[in-house]
N, C-alpha and C positions, 0 to 999 in steps of 0.2 A: 504494500500500500504506500504509494508515493504522495498521496494527498492531491494529486492532479485529477481533473475530471476525466471520465471515460470518453474518448473521442467518438466512440460508436453510439453510445446512449447519451442523449442530452439530459442534463440536470434541469431542475426547475428554473434556474436562472437563465439557461440557454434555450429554453423552449421558444419556438417561433410562434407568431400570432396567426398562422395560417388557419383559416376556418373559424376564427373567433371574431368578436365584434371589434377588435383592434387590428384586424387584418388590413394591410395597406391597400390591397386591391378593392376590398369592400368599402373602405372609407373614401377612396378616390372615386368610386362609382357614385356614392352618395353626394360628394362634393360637386360632381358634374350634373347629377340628376336634379337636385333641388332647384337651382336657378332656371334650368330648362323647364321644369314643371310650373314654377311660379309665373313665368312669363314676364313681359315688360312691366315696369312700374306704372301704376295708374289705378283706376277704379276697378278694372277687371283682374287685377293681380290676385292670385290665390294666396292663402295663408301658408306660412312656412310649415306649420304643424301638419296641415293636410298633405302637403307635398312630401314631408318626411315619411308619413305612413305609406304613401304610394311608392316612394323610392325604395323604402326598406324591402318591400315585396319584390320590386324589380331587381334589386342588387344582391339580395341574400343568396348564398350558396349552401349554407349549412343550417341545421336546426337551430343552433345557438343564435346565428345572425337573424334568422327569420322570426324568432319568438321573443327576443328581449325587448323591453320597453325603452324607446328613445325618449330622453328627457327633452321636454319642449320648452 
């Protein structure tokens, strides 16, 4: 036992965010989707909260991403 982490098995500190709500691909999709769904500013612009719900369903790839509640 050298105290070094195992290069084959990732430890908790080294786990990637793939498939979680912090996944960069998922967050990037949300960042692109929300302004597109809101539309141009004005009286017909949709609320951000409504857009987030629609975008979450459009961008989610895993159960965790599709079911967690986005703070509005």
